[in-house]
N, C-alpha and C positions, 0 to 999 in steps of 0.2 A: 348491286352495285349500280345495275341500270332504274332501279326504281330510285334510289338516293339522287341520281343525276337528275330525272325527269323532276322528282320534288323540290330539288334545287332549282330547277328553271321556273319551275310554277312560283316558286317562293319570291324569285326575281322581278318577275313579271309582276306579281303582286305590289310588291316595297314601290318599284319603280312608278306606278300608278299610283301609291300612295304619297308618296315623296315629289311627284313632279310638279311643277310651280308654274304659272303663267308670267308672261315678259320677264326678261331679264337681259342684261347688256352682257353679251358672250364674249366679249374683247379684253375683259376688265384685268389689270394687276393689282395685286393686294399684298402688302406684307404681313406675316402672320408670324410672330414670334423670331426667330432664325430663318424661317422658309419664306417662300415666295409665290404667291397664287396664282395662278391665271386661268380665266375661265368665266362661268356664270356668275354675276352677281345681282341681287335683289337688294334695294334698301341698303347698299354698301356691305353686304354681307356673300361669302361664295353660296352658290344657289342655281342648281342645275348642272351641267357638267363641267369639271375644272381639273386642274392639274398642282399640286402640292408639293414643292421641292426644295431641299435643303442644297445649295451648290448645284453641284451638277447630279445629286441624286435625288430621285423620284423619291418621295414618302408615299405619296396616295393619288391616285388618278380613277374619278370615277363620279359618281352622283352625289349632290350636296344638296342639303335644305337649312335655312335659315344660318348659316355659317357652320353646320354640322356635317359630319359624313351621314349620308342617309341614302340607301337603295346600293346599287352593283358599282363595287369597285377593284382595282389592284393595289395592293400594298408589298411591304418587305418585311419578311419577319427578321428576328436577330440573327439568324442563319444565312441570310441573304436569298432566302427563297422567295420566288414570287407567290401571294397569297391573293386568290382573286374570292372575294367574299359579299355576303350580305350585311350589310349597315343599318341601324336604326340610331340616331339621334349621338353618332360618333361611338356606338359600340356594335361590335360584330355580333350577328345573329348564328351566322354559320357561313364555312368558306372551303375552300378546297385549296390545298397547299401539296403539291408536288416538287418531287426530286428527282433524283438518277436511281434512288427505291422503290418509288413507287407514288402513290397517290391518295390522299387523305381526304374524305369528305364528310365534313360533319360538323360539331360546335367547335368554338375556340375561346380560349381565353383573351385576357386584355394585352397580353403579350403573343398573340395571334399564335399560341403555341394548342394542337389538340385538349380539349377540356370538357367532358361533358360527355355525349354520346356523339360514335362518330364512327365511321367505316373507312378500312385501308385495305389498298391492294398492291402490293407489290411486285415488282417485276421478275422475280424470280417464282411466281406462283403462290407465294404465302401470302393469308388475307386473315384481316379480322375486324368484327364489329362488334361494339359492346362499350364500354366504358372509359375515359381517356383523364389524365390529370397531369400537366406539365409537359404536353406532348408524347406521354408513355402510356400504353394500355396500362389501367389502374382501375379496379373492381371488377364486375360479373363481364364475361363476353365469352365470344366463340371465334373460333379461327382456324385455320388449316397452316399448319408450320410449312417450309419451304419444302422438307421431303415427304407432304402430301400428309401428314397426321393429324387428325383431328383433335382438336382441344377445347372442350367446353369446361370454363368454370373459373376460377379467380386469377385475376393479375395483380400484380404488385410492382410498381416500378418498372413496369415494362418486361417483367419475369412472370412467365406461367408458373401457378404455383398448384394447380388442381384445382377440383371440385369440392366445395366445403359440404361436407358431409352431414346431415342430420339424421341422428339415430332415432328409430320407431322400430313399433314391433311389425312393420312391414318388411322389414330386414330379415335376411339370414344369418344367423349368427352359430359360431361354432368353439371348440375349443381345441387346446392342445396339449397335450400331458407326457408326464415321463414319471420316474420313480419317486421325483420330488414331490408329486401328490400324494404320496404313499407315507410320508413323512421325511426327516432327517436325522442322523443320527440313531440315537437309542426309542425316539418316539417314532411311533407306527399307527398309520392311520388306513382305515379303507374307505374307500369310494361308495358314498350311499347312492346308486343306480337309481334309484327309486324317487329321489326327491332334485335329479339335477334340473336347476333351473338358473340362468345367467340373472344377479341382482345387480352388479355394479360394471363400469367401464374402465374403472382404474381411475388415479387421480395425476398420473403422470405426465397428461397432456390436456389442453384444451378441448372440450368436445361440444357439439351442440346435440342435447337429448330433448324431444319430443315426448313427453309423456313418463310413465314410471318404467322404470328398468327392469322389467321381469320376463325374461326370452327364454323360451326352449332351445336347450341344444340340438341344433339341427345336423350337425358333422362333427365326428372328432379326428385328430390326429394322434397317434401315441408312437412314441420314441421306441423303435424295434433295437438299432443299433447303431455304434459308433466304431469309426475305425475298422481294425480287423479281429477286435478282441474282447470289445465291450459289448453286454448285454443289458437291456431293461428287464429284470427279472419279474416285474410286473405287466410286461407287454401279451401276453398269451391270455392272460385272465382277464384283463382289461378290454381286449380285443374280442373275446366271447362275450363278455357281459353287453361290451355297445350291441354286438351282432344278436343276442337274443333279444332284445328293447327295440329293434329295426333302425337303427342311428346309423345313418353312414359313416362307416371308419375306415380310413386309411392308414398306412404307416410312413415314419420317416427315419432316413437314416441320417447321422452327423458325421460331418464329411472328416476325416483327420488328414493333417499333412506330412503325415510321418509315415502313411501308408500308400500300396501304389492303387489305383484306381481297380484293378483287376481283383486284387486281394478283399478290398473293400466290396466290391459288388459281388463276389463268391459269399462272404460272410451275411451281406444282408439278406441274400436271395435265399441262403440256407436257413435262414432263423426269422423269417418273416413269412404271414400267412396273406393268401390272395384268393381270395373268393369273388365269385360271381355278383359284381354289384359294389364291392370296395373301392373307393376311392383312388384316386393315380398315387401312386408312390414319390415319396418327396424325399430331393436331395436337399441338408442344411449345410449351407455353406457361410461358417463365421471364420476365415482365418484374419488372423491379425497382420498388422505390414511386416512383422519380423517373419512370422512363420511363410508368408508371400516369398520373401526373397529368399530362406533355406529351401523352398521349393524350387528355386531357379527364375524365379519371376512370375510375373502376370502372365504369359504366356503360357509358360509349363503349369501354370496350376490349373488355366481354364482348359489345358489340354487335358487332365485328370478329371475333371468336372465333365468336360465333353465325353469321354469315353464311360464312363460310370452311366449318365445320360442314355447313350446309346444301348449299353448293355442291356440295362434292366428294362428297356424298352423291348427289346428283342427277345427278352426272356419272359415278359408280363402280357404283351401284347399291347400295351398302352403307353403314353408319353407322361413320363416323370414331369412331376412340377419343380420349379427350380426356388429354393427358399433362402433368399438373401436380406441386405438389408440396403438403407437408403444409400448408404456412402459405396454399398458394393455395387449397387447399379451406377453412380456416378461415376465410378473409379473404372470398373473391371468390365462392366457388359459392352461399355462401346468397343473394346476388344475384341468380343466376341458376338458380334453380328446375328451369326447363325443361332445361337443359343437364344437368343431375343426375339428371333423370328420362329425357330421350331418348338420353342417350351414357353408355356405359361409361368407367370412368376407370382410365388408367394412372398410379399415384403412384411418385412417389419419396419413400420413407419410409425412413432408415435408421436402424432401430429393431426391438426384439423383438417387436412387436404387430402384428397384422396389420389395417391401415388399416380404419375404418369407413366405407368410402363404396362404391357400386356399383362393385364392384372387377373389373377384368378381368387387369389385371396389375400385380404390386409391383416397382418396383424395389427390390432388396436392397442394393446395394452400388454405389458406383463405383470400387471398388476390387479387384474380383476377380481371378481369374487362371484363363487359358483356355490348355490346351495347344494349340501350333498359331498361336498370337496372342504377339506380343512386346508387353508392359507389361501396363497394368490395362484392367481391361474391366468394363461395367457389367453385373451380372449380376441376372436378374431370375426369378420365379416365378409361373405361371399361377394363377389364381384357381380353384382345384379338382383333380382329379385326373384319370386317364385317360380314363373314361367322359364327365366334365366336357369334358375338352380337344377329344374326337372329335366330340362336339354342338358345339362350339365352330366346329370346321373345317366342320364340314357347315352350320353355320346362318349365320356372321358373316362368311364369306369371300367372295373374289370369285367371282360365278356365272360 
């Protein structure tokens, strides 16, 4: 912000020098449409310093050149805020807009609203610099929310959307599988573990892909259990196959709204393997609104989730990861700040923007394709690059 202010002062000085004029009548009064101008005049036109007013309201006060605003001046926007700006030939170059919420320094449009590039500093500590349109952040920018959270990525009409991802072979991709990757009904399929390659990122959402989609499977999560009575019959065989090939592997439990957290915890721990180097266990939570109501509401549901996470952490020595949807994040996670603080999130969000959560893994699509597996496969991307992934494997996995 200091740099922006210094730049503004330098621009003011340059424009004042460029727009200055010699000899003028500094005490003239002119009619300009519905307004009255008082100030410097040259050749019958406003020139130098002057004030334009409509009735008792000042429309503009500042520098003029040949009848046009040129240089440093102040005006009032449609919201009644004072705008201090640089003008060239009646067009705003850049300006400063301040109100009770904060101060904006940057480019403005013809309506004196933030547009183009600019920086805003809020009175509550929030900050943003980047693209603007119509007075709102719109486009790429970076900032800090009022709570101190850093936000870098795309904004749309004042709303932070997240980082717009480009998918290349530099990112870390993985899959999650269950019994459905082995067939449905009477049709059964084996996974060809020697041919595993991610070949398609799905069509359910728009994605920006650079180059050919032909990525190695760098990690695998396998469904182990559900509730307190359902097991994946292929879990153990798939787990052993991944371990033999050196693929980092972990297990997830599908949360049931009809079983207690204690019963589900015991069932998951009894039927799941946890060897050195395995990925953190995951709780997959996907309740419907009616299921949440039957559990006694959001607080009761979150209490069960919290109990499972704590118990599994004690038993395995690692922090589990919480798998949820974007809707869950929006609706329920604000009611459990401890969960958002203490556990990383694996989120199912089928969009082009990186989710704005404490992200570990992002499920990109449910309709991807993997050579060696028949049918559709969930494709995931790790939140980071190779150095981050190596650090994750060192610090977050089973010891």
